[in-house]
KOLTITI-916953 format. One record per residue: x, y, z of N, C-alpha, C, O in turn. Coordinates in steps of 0.2 Angstrom, whole numbers, plus 5000, padded with zeros to 4 digits. Atoms other than C-alpha are relative to their C-alpha. Example, Ala and Ser with C-alpha at 12.3 -4.5 7.8 and 13.67 -1.06 7.14 Angstrom:
<atoms>
500449945000506249785039500450065000500950055003 499649944999506849955036499650055003499950115004 
</atoms>
This chain:
<atoms>
500449945000500050005000500450065000500950075004 499649945000500750174995499850055005499350045009 500249954994500750325007499450044999499050055003 500749975001499250404998499449965002499049995005 500650044998498150255001500050005008499549995011 500050004993498750245019499750065003499350065008 500349944998498350425022499350014999498950035003 500849995002496650415013499749955005499149985008 500350054995496250265025499950045007499450035010 500149974993496650365041499650065000499250075004 500449945001495850525035499249985000498850015003 500750025001494250435030499749975006499249995008 500350034994494150335046499950065005499450055009 500049954995494450495056499350044999499050065003 500649965001493050585047499449965001498949995004 500650054998491850435049499950015007499350015010 500149994992492150445068499750065002499350075006 500349944998491850625069499250014998498950045002 500750005002490250605059499549965005499049995007 500450044996489650465070500050035007499450025010 500049974993490150565086499550065000499150075005 500549945000489050715080499349975000498950005003 500650035000487650595076499849985007499249995009 500250024993487750525094499850065004499350065008 500149944996487850705101499350024999498950055004 500649985002486250745092499449955002498949975005 500550054998485250585095499949995007499349985009 500050024993485650555113499650055004499450045010 500449944996484750725118499349994999498950025003 500750015001483050665111499749955005500049905006 500350044995481950595125499849934997499849885001 500250075002481350455114500549954999500449894998 499450055001483050385112500449995007500949965007 499750014993483450385131500249935001500749915004 500050074998483150205132500649964996500849914998 499550025004484550175119500750025003501249995003 499449974998485850295126500150005008500750015010 500050004992485450275145499749945003499449955009 500450064997484750105148500349985007499949965011 499750024993485950065163499750055005499550025010 500249954995485450225172499249995001499050005007 500850015000483550195168499949945005499549945009 500150064996483650015175500250015007500049975012 499849994993484550075191499650055003499750075009 500449964997483150195194500250085000500050125004 499749935000484150355190499750044994499550014989 500249955005483650505179500550004995501150024996 499549995005484450495162500350074999500950074997 499849935001484550685161500450035006500650085005 499749974994485350705178500750024999501149974996 499349985001486950805177500250024994500750044992 499849995007486850835159499850084999500350124997 500249935000485851005158500350034993500250004988 499749965006486651135146500649964997500749974991 499350035003488251025144499849964994500349944990 500150055006487350905132500050044994500050004988 500049965006487351045119500749994997500950004991 499350015002489251015119500149934997500049885001 499950075002489650865108500649965004500649905003 499550034996491150825119499949995007500349975011 500250014993490250825136500149935002500349925008 499950074997490250635137500749985001500849945006 499350014998492150645137500250025007500549985011 499949974994492150755152499749955006500049945011 500350054995490950635161500349945001500449915006 499650064999491950485157500650015004500849975008 499449994996493550555163499950025007500350005011 500149984994492750625178499749945005499649955011 500350054996492050455184500649965003501149965001 499550044996492950355197499949934999499449904996 500150085000493250165199499449985004499049935002 500650024996491850165212499450014996498949974997 500649995004490650245200499949944995499349924994 500150065005491050105188499849945003499449905000 500250064997490849965200499350015002498949965001 500749994998489150035206499650004994499049974994 500450005006488550055188500149934996499649914993 499950055005489349905179500349945003500449895000 499750064997490149785192500750005000501050044997 499350004999491849735197500349974993500950004991 499750035007492149635180500150064995500650064992 499949955004491849795171500650055002501050074998 499549964997493049895182500749964998501250004997 499450045002494349755179500250014993500850014991 499950005008494149765160500350074999500850084995 499749935001494549955162500750005003501150045000 499350004998496149915172500449974995501049994993 499650035006496649805157500150054995500750064993 499949955005496349945145500550055002500950074998 499649954997497250075156500749975000501250004999 499350034999498749945159500350004993500950014992 499750005007498949915140500250074998500750084994 499849945002498850095137500650035003501050065000 499449984996500150135150500649974997501250004996 499450035003501350005142500250034994500850044992 499949975007501150085125500350075001500750094997 499849934999501350265131500850005003501250035000 499350014998502950215141500549984995501150004995 499650035005503650115127500150054995500750064993 499949955005503350255115500450065002500750094998 499649954997504150385126500750004998501050044996 499350015001505750305123500149984992500650014989 499950035007505550215106499950054995500350054990 500149955006504850355095500650054999500850054994 499549955002506150485098500749974999501150014996 499350035001507650365098500049964994500449974989 500050045006507150235085499950034993500250014988 500249975006506350335072500650044996500750034990 499449975003507850445069500649954998500949964992 499550055002509050295069499849974994500349964990 500250045006508050205056500050054994500250034989 500149955006507650365045500750024997500750034991 499349975002509550415044500449944997501049964995 499750055003510050245037499849994993499350034991 500150005008510050195018499949934998500049924992 500050075002509650005018499450004994499649964989 500550005005508050035008500250034993500050004988 499749975006508850154995500449954997500449954990 499650055003510150024992499649944997499849924991 500450065003508849884989499650024994499649994989 500449985006507849994977500550014994500350004988 499550005005509450014967500249934997500349934991 499850065002509849834966499449954997499549914994 500650045002508049764963499450054999499450115000 500649965002506249824958499550005006499050025005 500450004995505549794975499750075002500150125002 500349944998504249934980500050015007499949975011 500049984993504450024996499650065001499650114997 500449934999503350165004500450045005501050025008 499649954996503950315014500049975007500449995011 500150034993503350225030500649955001500849945007 499550044999504650095027500750035002501150005005 499449964998506050225029500050015008500650025010 500049994993505450245047500149945004500049945011 500050064996505650065052500649965000501149994997 499450034999506949945057500349974993500949954992 499850035006506949875039500550054996500950034991 499549955004507950035033500750005003501150035001 499350014997509449985045500349944996500049894995 499650055003510749895036500249945004500349945010 499850064996511249715041500750015003501150055001 499449994996512649705054500150075003500750085006 499949934998512449885058500050015008499649985011 500049984993512949955075499350035002499250045008 500749964999511250055074499549955003499149965007 500450054998510449885078500050005008499549975011 500050004993510949905096499450045003499250025008 500649964997509650035099499449965000499049975004 500650045000508349915093500049955005499549935008 500050064995508949775104499950035007499550005011 500149974994508949895119499250025001498950015006 500749995000507149945114499649945001499149955005 500350064999506649765114500049995008499449965011 500050014993507149755132499650055004499350035009 500449954997506349915137499349995000498949995005 500750015000504649865131499849945004499349945008 500150064996504849695140499950025007499550005011 499949984993505349775157499450055002499150045007 500649964999503949905155499449965001499049975006 500650054999502649765153500049975006499549965010 500050034994503249675168499850045006499450025010 500249954995503149825179499350025000499050025006 500749985001501449875173499549955002499049955006 500550064999500649705174500149985008499549965010 499950014993501349675192499650045004499250025008 500449954997500549835198499349994999498849995003 500750015002498949795189499749945003499149945006 500250064997498849615196499850025007499349995010 500149984993498949685214499450055000499050045005 500649955000497649825210499449964999498949975003 500650045001496449695203499949965006499349955008 500150054994496749575218499750045006499350015009 500249964995496449715230499250024999498850025004 500749995002494849765221499549955001499049955003 500450064999494149595221499949985007499449975009 500050024993494549565239499550055003499150045008 500449954997493649735243499349984998498849995002 500650015002492149685233499749945003499149945005 500250074997492049505240499850015008499449985011 500149994993492149575258499550065002499450075008 500449954999490949715256499349985003499149925002 500650024997489349715266499449994995499450024990 500550015005487749645258499949934999500449894999 500150075001486949475254500149984993499850014988 499850035006487749385240499949925001500349895004 500250074999486949205239500649954999500749915002 499550055002488449125231500650005005501049955005 499550004995489549175246499849955006500249945010 500250054995488549055257499949934997499649895000 500250065004488448915244500649974997501150004995 499550045004489548775237499649964995499149934996 500250045005489248675222500349935000500949925001 499750074999489448485224499849964994499249954992 500150045005489648375209500349935001500649925006 499750074999490048185206499849975006500249945009 500350044994488948125220500049934999499749914993 500050075002489147935221499349985000498850015003 500750035000487647815219499750005007500150005012 500450004993486347825233500049945003499949895000 500050074996486547695246499349975001498950015001 500750035000485147575248499750025007500050025012 500449984994483847635260500050085001499750105006 500049924999484247825258499750034993499750004988 500149965006483647955246500650044999501050055003 499549965002484748075237500150065005500750085007 499949944995484348215249500349985007500750015009 499850034994484648105264500849995000501150005004 499350015001486348055257500450065000500950075004 499649945000486948235254499950035007500550055009 500149974993486248295271500549965005500850005009 499650044995487048155281500850014999501250025004 499350005001488748175272500250075002500850075006 499849944998488848365275499950025007500350065010 500149994993488148365292500549975004500849995009 499550034997489448245297500750035000501150045005 499449975001490848345290500050075002500550105004 500049934998490248515294499450015005498950045003 500550004996489148495309499750075003499150085004 500249934997489148675315499850054995499650104997 500149955005488948765299499649984994499350024991 500450025005487948655287499350035001499050025007 500749984999486248735284499549964996499049944999 500550035004485348655270500349984993500850014991 499750025007485548565253499450004995498850004997 500550005006484648575236500349954995500849974992 499750055005484848425225499850034993499250054992 500149985007484948475206499649954997499749894998 500550055003483548395196500150014992500350064990 500049995008483348365177499450044998498850024999 500649955001482248515172499850004993499550054991 500149995007482148485154499350004998499150054995 500850005002480248445153499750065004499350095000 500449944997479748575166500250064997499850114997 499849945004480748705157499750014994499550074992 500349995006479948665141499350025001499050074998 500649984998478248685149500050075002499550115000 500049934997478748845158500150054995499850104994 499949955006479448925142499450014996499250064994 500649995004477848885133499550045004499150085000 500449964996476848955147500250085000499750124999 499849935000477849115147499950034993499750094992 500149985007477649125128499250024999499150074996 500749995000475749115130499850065004499350105002 500149944995475749245144500250074996499850124996 499849945004476749365132499550014994499350074993 500549995005475449335118499450035003499150074999 500649984997474049365130500050085001499650114999 499949934999474749535135500050044994499750094994 500049975007475049575117499350014997499150064995 500750005002473349535112499550045003499150085000 500449964996472549625126500150074998499750124998 499849935002473549785121499750024993499550074992 500249995007473049765103499250015000499050064997 500749994999471249745108499850075003499350105001 500149944997471249895119500150064996499850114996 499849955004472049995106499550014994499450064991 500550005006470649945093499450045002499050054998 500649974998469350025104500050084999500550115001 500049935001468850195098499350035002498949995003 500749974998467450325101499549974995498949974997 500550025005466650265085499949925000499349904998 500150074999466850085089500349985007500849955008 499850014993466950065108500149935002500549915006 499950074999466849875107500649974998500849925000 499350025002468449865098499949934995499449914994 499950065004469049715087500549955004501149975005 499550054997469749555096500449974995500249954989 499550035005471349495088499949925000499649895004 500050085001471349315081500749984998501150014996 499450035002472649195077499949934998499349904999 500050065002472949025069500449955005500949975007 499750044995473348875080500649964997500949925001 499550045003474548795068500750025000500950075004 499249985000476448815064500050074999499850104994 499849925001477048995067499450044999499450104997 500649965001475249055067499850014993499450054992 500149995007475149035048499549954998499149964993 500550055002474048875047499649985006499750005012 500450034994472748785057499350045001499150084997 500749974998471048835065500150075002500550095006 500049934998470749025067499650015006499049985007 500350004993470349065085500150075003500550115000 500049944997470049215096500750005005500849955009 499450004997471849255103500050005007500349965011 500149994993471349315120499749935004500049915008 500350064997470249165124500449944999500549905004 499550065001471449035116500650015005500849955008 499549994995472849105127499849995007500249955010 500350014993471849105143499949925001500149905006 500150075000471348925139500749965001500849915005 499450035000473148875135500450015007500749965010 499649994994473848955151499749965006500149945010 500350044995472548875162500349925000500449895005 499850075001473048695155500750005002500949955005 499250014998474948735156500150015007500649985009 499849994993474848795174499949935003500249915008 500150064997474048625178500649954999500849915003 499450045002475448535168500650015004501049975006 499449984997476748635176500049985007500649965010 500050024993476248605194500149925000500549905005 499950075000476148415190500749984998501049945002 499350015002477848415181500550025006501049995007 499549984995478648515195500049955006500649935008 500050054995478148385208500449934998500849905001 499750055002478748245197500850014999501249975001 499249985001480448335193500350005007500849975008 499750004993480748365212500149935003500549925007 500050074997480348185217500449954996500749904999 499750065004480948075203500650024995500849974992 499549985004482248175193500650035003500950075000 499449984996483548205206500749974997500749924994 499450035003485348195199500650005005500550025011 499450014996487148175205500450065002501050065002 499749944998487448355210499550045004498950035004 500449974995486848475223500350075002500950085001 499849934997486948655230500049995008499449975010 500050004992487448655249500150075003500650105001 500049934997487148805259500350005007500149955011 499749994993488148865275499850065003499650114999 500349944996487648985288500550065001500350115004 499549945000489249095286500450004994500549954991 499650005006490349155272500749965002500949924997 499450044999491949085280499949935000500349894997 500150075000491148915282500049984993500249924991 500150015007490648915264500750004996500849964992 499449995003492348975258500549945002500949924998 499650054998493248845269499849934997500249894995 500250065003492148705262500249994993500349944991 499850005007492448755244500749984999500949964993 499350015001494348735247500249945003500849925003 499850064997494348575256499949944996499349934992 500050065004494648405248499549955005499749935010 500550044996493048305254500149935000499949895004 500050075001493348135247500749974998501150014996 499350035002494848015244500150004993500650014990 499950005007494447995226499850074997499350104999 500149945003494548145215499450014996499150064995 500650005004493048095205499349995004498849975001 500650004996491848095219499950065005500550085008 500149944995491048235230500550054998500850085003 499649945002491948365220499650075002499050085000 500349944997491648535229500350064998500950064997 499749945003491848705222499650065002499050055004 500449944999491248885225499550004995499549994989 500650005005489548905218500050074996500150124999 500049945004489349025204499350045002498950015006 500649964999488049165205499449964998499449924993 500650045003486249095203499950024992499749974989 500249995007486049185186500649984996500549984989 499450035004487749105180499949934999500249904994 500050075000487348925183499749974993499250004991 500250045006487248815168499849935002500149895003 500350064996486048685175500149944996500249895000 499950075004486248555161500749975001500849915000 499350034999488148545164500149975007500649945008 499850024993488048515183500049935001500549905005 500050074998487648325183500549964996500649904997 499650045004488948285170500649975004500950015008 499550044995490148155178500750034998500950054993 499349975000492048195181500349974994500650014990 499650035005492748075168499750024993500050034988 500349985006491448125155500250084998500350094992 499849935001491948315158500750004997500950044993 499350005002493748265155500149984993500450014989 500150025007493348175139499850054995500150074990 500349955003492248315133500650064999500650094993 499549945001493648445136500649984995500750024991 499550025005494948345126499750004993500150024988 500350005006493748325112499950074997500150084991 500149925002493348515112500750034998500750064993 499349975002495248555112500249974993500550014989 499850035007495448435097499650044994499950064989 500449965005494048525088500350074999500350094993 499749935000494748695092500750004996500850044992 499450005003496448645086499949994992500250024988 500250005007495748585069499750064997499950084991 500349935002494748745068500550054999500550084993 499449955000496348845071500449994994500550034990 499550015006497348755058499650014993499950044989 500350005007496048735044499750074998499550084993 500249935002495348915046500550044997500350094994 499449965003497048975040499950004993500150054989 500150015007496548915023499650064997499850094993 500449945003495049035020500350075002500250114998 499749934998495949175030500650024995500650084992 499549995005497449155018499750024993499950064989 500349985006496249155003499750075000499850104995 500349935000495449315009500550054999500550104995 499449965000497149395011500250014993500450064990 499850005007497549344993499550034995499650074991 500549985005495849374984499750075001499450094996 500349944999495349534992500550064998500450124999 499649945003496749634983499750024994499349984990 500349975006496249744969500249964993499849954989 499850045006497249644956499649944999499449924993 500450065000496449484960499250014999498949974995 500749985001494749564961499850014992499349994990 500149985007494949634943500049944996499749934991 499950075004495449454937499349965001499149944996 500650044998493949374946499450034997498950004995 500649965002492649514942500250054995500350114997 499749955005493249594925499650075000499850124998 500549955001491649704925500250065005499950125004 499849954995492349804940500650044998500750095002 499349975002493949854931499950084999500350125002 500149935002493250024925499950045007500150105007 500249964994492650074943500650005004500850055007 499450004995494150014953500650034998501150055002 499449965002495450094942499950075001500450115000 500149934999494750264946500450025006500349985011 499649994994496050344958499750015006499949985011 500349994994494850404971499749935003499749925009 500250064998494050234972500549955002500549915006 499450054999495650134971500350015006500549975010 499749994993496350224986499649985006499949955010 500550034994494850184997500049935000500149905006 500150075000494750004991500749975003500749925007 499350034998496649974994500050015007500449965011 500049994993496450045011499649965004499849945010 500550034996494949955017499849934998499749895003 500350065002494549805007500249945004499849905006 499850064996495649675015499850005007499649945010 500149994992495349735033499249985001499149955005 500750015000493449735030499849934999499449905003 500150075001493449565023500249955006499849915007 499750044995494449495037499550015006499449965010 500449994994493349575051499349974999499149945004 500650035001491749515043500049925000499649895003 499950075000492449335041500149985007499849935009 499950024993492949335059499450005004499349975010 500649994996491249385065499649945001499149935005 500450065000490549215061500349955006499949905007 499650054996491749125074499750005007499749945010 500150004992491249175092499549965002499649925007 500550044998489649085093500149935000500049895005 499750075000490448925088500449985005500449935008 499650014994491748945101499750005006499849965011 500450004994490448985114499749935001499649905007 500350064999489548825110500549945002500349905006 499550054998491148725111500150005007500249955011 499849994993491548795128499549975004499649945009 500550034995489848755135500049935000499849905005 500150075000489948575129500649975004500649915004 499550034996491548555140499749985007500049945010 500350024993490348535155500250055005500150045011 499849944995490848705163499450025003498850035000 500649984997489648755176499750075001499150085003 500249934999489548945175500150034994500650024990 500049965006489249075161500750035000501050044995 499449965001490749175166500649964998501149984995 499450055002491949025165499949984993500549974989 500050015007491248985148500250064996500650054991 499849945003491549165143500850005000501150014995 499350004999493349155149500349944995500849954992 499850055004493548985140500050024993500550014989 500149985007492849045123500550064999500750064993 499649955001493849205125500749984999501150004994 499450035002495449105126500149974994500649984990 500050035007495049005111500050054995500450044990 500049955005494649155101500650045000500850064994 499449965000496249245106500549964996500849984992 499550045004497349095100499849994993500249994989 500350005007496249085085500350064996500550054990 499849945004496549265080500850014999501050034994 499249995000498449255084500249964994500649984990 499850045005498649105073499850014993500150014988 500349995006497449145059500050074997499950084991 500049935003497449335058500850035000501050054995 499449984999499149385065500549964996500949994991 499550055004500249235059499849994993500249984989 500350025006499049195045500250054995500450044989 499949955004499149365037500850014999501050024993 499349995000501049385041500349954996500849964992 499750055003501549215035499749974994499949924991 500450035006500249175021500449994994500349944991 499650015006501449205007500649955001500949924997 499450034999502949125016499949935003500249885001 500150064996502248985027499849944995500149894995 500250065005501348885013500449994994500549934992 499550015005502648915000500649965003500949924999 499450034997503948845012499849945005500149935010 500350044995502848715021500549945001500549915007 499650055000504048575017500650015005500849985009 499549974996505448675025499850005008500249985012 500249994993504448715041499949935003500049925009 500150074997503948525043500749975002500749935007 499450044999505748465041500450045006500850015010 499649964995506448615052499650055003499550115001 500549964996505148685064500350065002500050125003 499749944997506448805071500150064995500250114997 500049955006506448895054499450055001499450114997 500649965000504748975058500250075003499950125002 499849944996505549105070500350054995500150114994 499749965005506749175056499550024995499550084992 500549995005505249165044499650065002499450104998 500549954998504149265055500450075001500150124999 499649945000505549395058500150034993500050094992 499949975007505749415039499450024997499450074993 500649985003503949425035499650055003499350095000 500349954997503349535048500050074998499550114997 499949935002504049705042499650024994499350074993 500449985006503149695025499350015001498950034997 500749994999501449695033499850055005499350065008 500149944995501649845045499450044998499050065002 500549955002500549955035499349975000498850005002 500750044999499149825034499750005007499250025008 500350014994499049805052499950075003499550085007 500149934997499249995056499350024997498950055001 500649995003497750015044499449965004498949995005 500550044996496749875053499950035007499350035008 500149974993497049955070499650064999499250085003 500349945001496550125063499249994999498850035001 500750015001494950055056499649975006499049995006 500450024994494449965072499950055005499350055007 500249954995494650115083499650064998499250085001 500449945002493950255072499349974998498850005001 500650025003492550165063499649955006499049965007 500350054995492250025077499750045006499250035008 500249964994492150145091499550064999499150085003 500549955002491150275081499449965000498949995002 500650035000489850145078499849985007499249985009 500150024993489950085097499750065003499250055007 500349944996489650265103499350024997498950045001 500749975003488250315091499549955000498949975001 500550054999487350145093499450014995498850004996 500449995006486550175076499649934999498949944998 500350075002486149985073499449995006498949975004 500550014995485249965090499450055000498850035001 500549955001484350125088499549994995498949994996 500450015006483650085071499549945002498949945000 500350064998483149905077499450025005498949995004 500549994995482249975092499450044998498850024999 500549965003481250105083499549964995498949974995 500450055004480649975070499649965004499049955003 500450054995480149855084499450045004498950025004 500549954997479250005093499450014996498950014998 500649985005478250055078499649954998499049954998 500450065004477749885071499949945004499449915003 500150064997477949755084499850005008499449965010 500149994993477949815102499350035002499150095000 500649984997476249835111500050015007499550055010 500050004993476649815129500650035003501150034999 499349974997477949885141500549955001501149964999 499550065000478749715143500349994993500949984993 499750015007478949705124500550064998501050054995 499649945001479649885124500749995003501250005001 499450014996480949845138500449944996501049954996 499650055003481449685129500350034993500950004991 499749975006481749785113500650045001501050054996 499449964998482949905121500549975005501050015006 499650034995483749785133500750004997500849984991 499349985003485649835130500549945000500949944996 499550054999486549675135500650025004500650075007 499449984997488249675142500650014995500550024989 499449985004490049715136500249954995500649964991 499850065004490249545128500749995000501150004995 499350014999491949505135500349944995500949944994 499750065004492049335125500350024993500749994991 499749985006492349435109500450075001500950084997 499649944999492949605115500749995002501250025000 499350014998494449545125500449974995501050004995 499650035005495149435112500250054994500850054992 499849955005495049575099500550055002500950074999 499649954997495849695111500749975000501250004999 499450034999497249565114500349994993501049994993 499750005007497549545095500350064999500950064996 499749935001497849735094500650005005501150035002 499450004996499049715109500649964997501149994997 499550045003499949575100500350044994501050044993 499849965006500049675084500550065002501050074999 499649944999500749835092500649985004501150015002 499450024997501949745103500549974995501149994996 499650035005502649645089500350054995500950044993 499849955005502849805078500350065004500650105001 499849944996503349925093500850014998500950074998 499349995001505249905089500150004992500550044990 499950015007505149845071499850074996500150094991 500349945003504049995066499750045005499050045006 500249964994503850115081499450044998499050065003 500549955002502650225071499349975001498850005002 500650034999501250095075499850025008499250015009 500249994993501350145094499550055001499050045005 500549954999500350305092499349974998498849995001 500750035002498950205083499849955006499249955007 500250044994498950075098499850055006499350035009 500249954995498850225110499350034999498950035003 500649975002497450295100499449955001498949965003 500550064999496550125100499749995007499149995008 500250024994496550095118499850065004499450065009 500249944997496450275123499250024999498850045003 500749995002494850305113499549955002499049965004 500450054997494250135118499850015007499250005009 500149984993494450185136499450055001499050045005 500549954999493350335134499349984998498849995001 500650025003492050265123499649955004499049955006 500350064997491750105132499950025008499449995011 500149984993491850195149499350045000498950035005 500749975001490350305143499549945000498949955003 500550055001489450145138499949965006499349945008 500050044994489850055154499650035005499250005009 500449964995489150195165499350014998498950025002 500649975002487650235154499649944996499049954996 500350055005487250085142499949935003499449915004 500050084999487749905146499849985007500050025012 500250034993487049805160500349935001500249894996 499650064999488149665167499549945000499049945004 500450065000487449485164500149965006499849925008 499750044995488449415178500550045004500850095001 499449974997489749455191500549955002500349905006 499550054998491349355193500550035005501049995006 499649964995492249485204500850004997501249985000 499349995003493749505191500349934999500949934998 499750075002494049315187500350004993500749964992 499749995006494449375170500750025000501150014995 499349965000496049465175500649954999501049964994 499450055001497249305176500049984993500549974990 500050015007496649265159500350054995500750044991 499749945004497049435152500750015001501150014996 499350004999498749435160500449954997500949964993 499750065004499149265153500150014993500650004990 500049985007498749325136500450054998500750054992 499649945001499649485137500849975000501249994996 499350035000501249385142500149954994500749944992 500050045007500849265127500250044995500650024990 499849955005500949415116500750025001501050034996 499349984999502549465124500549954998501049974995 499550065003503349295120500050004993500549994990 500050005008502749305102500450064998500850054993 499649945002503549485101500749985001501150004997 499350014999505149425109500349954995500949964992 499750045005505349275097500050034993500550014989 500049965007504849385082500750045000501050044995 499449965000506349505087500649965000501049984996 499450055001507549355089500049984993500649984990 500050025007507049305072500250064995500650044990 499949955004507149475064500750025001501150044996 499349984999508849515072500449954997501049964994 499650055003509449345065500050024992500550014989 500049985007508849405048500550064998500850064993 499549945001509849565050500749985001501250025001 499450034999511349455054500450045005501050055005 499749964995511649545070500449955005500149905007 499650054996513049455080499850005007499949945010 500250004993512349505097499349985001499049995007 500750025000510649425094499949955006499449955009 500150044994510949295108499950035007499650005011 500249964994510749435121499350005001499050015006 500850005000508849425117499849935002499249935004 500350074999508749235120499749995008499249965009 500350014994508449255139499350035001499050025006 500649975000506949365136499449955001499049965006 500650055000505649225133500049965007499549955010 499950034993506349135149499850045005499550025010 500249954995506149295159499350015000499050015006 500849995001504349305153499749945004499249955007 500350064996503949125159500150015007499749995011 499849994992504849165176499550055003499250045008 500449944997503849325178499249975000498949985005 500650035000502249225173499949955006499449955009 500050044994502649095186499950035007499550025011 499949974994503049215200499350045001499150045007 500649964999501449325197499449955001499049975005 500550044999500349175196500049975007499549965011 500050024994501049105212499850055006499650035011 500249944995500849275221499350015000499050025006 500649975000499149315216499449954998498849965000 500650045004498149175206499649975005498949975004 500450044995497549075221499450045003498950015004 500549954997496649225228499450014995498950044996 500550005005495649225211499649944999499049934998 500350065001495349045210499549985006499049955006 500450014994494649035228499950075004500350125002 500149944996494049165241500449995006500249945010 499650014994495349185254499650015007499150055007 500350004994494749155272500050075003499550095006 500049944997495349325278499550054996499350105000 500549965004494249405264499349985002498950035003 500750024999492749305268499850025007499250035009 500249984993492849345287499950085001499750105006 500149934999492849535284499350025000498949994996 500749985000491249615288499549955000499049954997 500550065000490449445291499649995006499449945008 500350014994489649485307499250014999498849995004 500749995001487949525300499649934999499949884997 500450075000486549385301499750004993499350044991 500350005007486149335283499349975000499149935005 500750035000484349295278500149944995500149944989 499950065004484649115273499549974996499649944991 500550015004482949095266500050034993499950004988 499949965006483349225253500649974996500549964990 499550035003484949135249499849944997499949924991 500350065003484048975246499550014994499649984989 500549995005482649045236500450034993500150024988 499649975005483949135225500249954995500349964989 499850065004484448965218499549964997499649914993 500550045003482748895214499950024993499850084991 500049995007482648885195499350034998498850015002 500749975001481148995188499549954998498949965000 500550055002480348845181499749965006499249935005 500250044994480148765198499750055006499650025011 500349954995479548925207499249994999498950004994 500750015000477748905212499750075000500050125003 500349935000476549055208499750015007499650075009 500249994993475949025226500650015004500949965006 499449994996477349105236500149965006500649935007 500050044994476949015252500149934999500449895003 499950075002477048845243500749984998500849924997 499450015003478748865236500549955005500849915003 499650044995479648795252499749935000500149885000 500250074999478448645253500149964993500349904993 499950045007478748605234500749975001500849924998 499350035000480648585238500149955005500749945007 499950044995480348475252500449934998500849915002 499750065002480948325242500750014997501149964996 499449995003482448405234500550045005501150065003 499649974996483148495249499949985007499449955009 500050034993483548455267499650055005499550115003 500349964995482748525283500650045003501250035002 499549964997483648665292500449965006500049935010 499650044995485048585303500050035007500050005012 499949974994485148715316499850084999499850104993 500149925000484748905320500750034998501250004999 499449965002485949035312500350035006499950075009 499749974994487149095325500050084998500150104993 500049935001487049285328500850035001500950095001 
</atoms>
């Protein structure tokens, strides 16, 4: 890509962002759009317009509000997980700023004042851009100037270690503070028990669980709830909820049809067949009332059958204090690892009920099968990724689609297409993958949503590294030299070092496209806005339907974090080879911090709370990116025939040591709740009935509130003793 195409992409991206920001500033002031731009505040019972006033006329007011927010504000609005995500963004931003402070003023002049590219242009016809003059590629082989780049490699590494260590401690303190804060959190009094052995003769499953935990925890055991197979009862409950929504909708339509000229109105009708398109035509309101009445009877019957006859080999066990539950979750209860497996219970809204009864050995097998599928996906997805990289060039498009030649040869069109086409194709192609990876992670038998998100996020990260970063970088080299790589695997590092510099402009443009256009669309929320107003006008008749139409969802860490980590990897790997990429990395994470902070405070609603369990995952992936960066630099210095390249060999080893030390120091406090944390502010008397009720699945909750306890008589134990004050 020449310099004109590169500048065209940057200017166009920036103008798109400005336009989207002005659209956001205009649309968010309209009262009818408040549910799109302030749903978080609305759901928390706050006034969307509070604190805005005249400032909303300023299109940059949201920046001041985001910058003025504290970490406490963020935790209150969006939870600890959101605050930890912003610690990740600010940590990466700090790494890039401190790296750039030294690398930009030192390495750019060192590279620009050498003549390697000029000499190459005289000896062959290879095309180079002006940006290549500012990169390490312009430094001649064996030059003493390479010392500056070698020291720069160490500088980026040491800055990363320092920032990550401080961030890990910060997140650990934040997690401890949140876990020890006053307030009832049902999961802090509960443990999840899996792999319960077969029921002894003469006992029920409930009696088996009760007797086991009463014997081991006589002073703190409170109650147990045996997990049941809820497939049938869920099916009936979902059908019942569907008819209730249909009834509310039909009644709203009927009320709307009543006018002064026709006070009796027109009752809506429906067909009873497939999707309401075929079958007998009936009165919707009467039909729904009849179905609801029948389904309530079926639900009550199925609830009793489920609780008595469909108990499974897992249970939730409740303790009367936080320290007791924390201690039990960290204790080895049985001699065999595959029986009485006890762990901290996830939040009630996090539980993946269908995964809880899966046996230990089945979970292990499923995990290995999923890893195999992911490996094959990573390997074979490189083929279409490479094809995209090859076929989305203008020259190939003109060959495949000759009728486009007249259009794409026009200078203004050519510049835009060269700047955007490969990147857009890559982004669209990758958008198809996350749901597949989430499905795979769920099939591992993981018991909580947050753990599934972390697992899918890790898979997506390694996928993007191998298929986007390495795939684009090595597409021309790797497949052309496949025999060499298979015979001599160690050659991949020199190949990576040799191939990386040629793709610097592509990745700079990719990063610019992601932060200008991506964050512009994020801020403006044009797509959710359009969808909401279409639904509001043509589909929604009740308040519940309206609320469902504007429900914002969460930050979607499963895709957001891996995409951010891909940018981290790209910027780190090019930070010394082409330091000009650092300002683009700073812009990506700086703008992302601002835009997403606004969204976290006003828009997104957390779907769960894991109290920062994502951080060890983030740290591990940043360190993986550092190792890729270090190996890349070793390979590139080897290509440059620099005699002192062995000085870099200790770096990957140092990174592994740093990862080991930080994990040993902090990780266990994320895997478990430390007892000193569980004991803080633990003097209050918890409402254990509320704790128990929080874990009752919606399909098993009785409409008669007083009957709920009686319903669970067969699936939970009696209270063992009074709660100590």
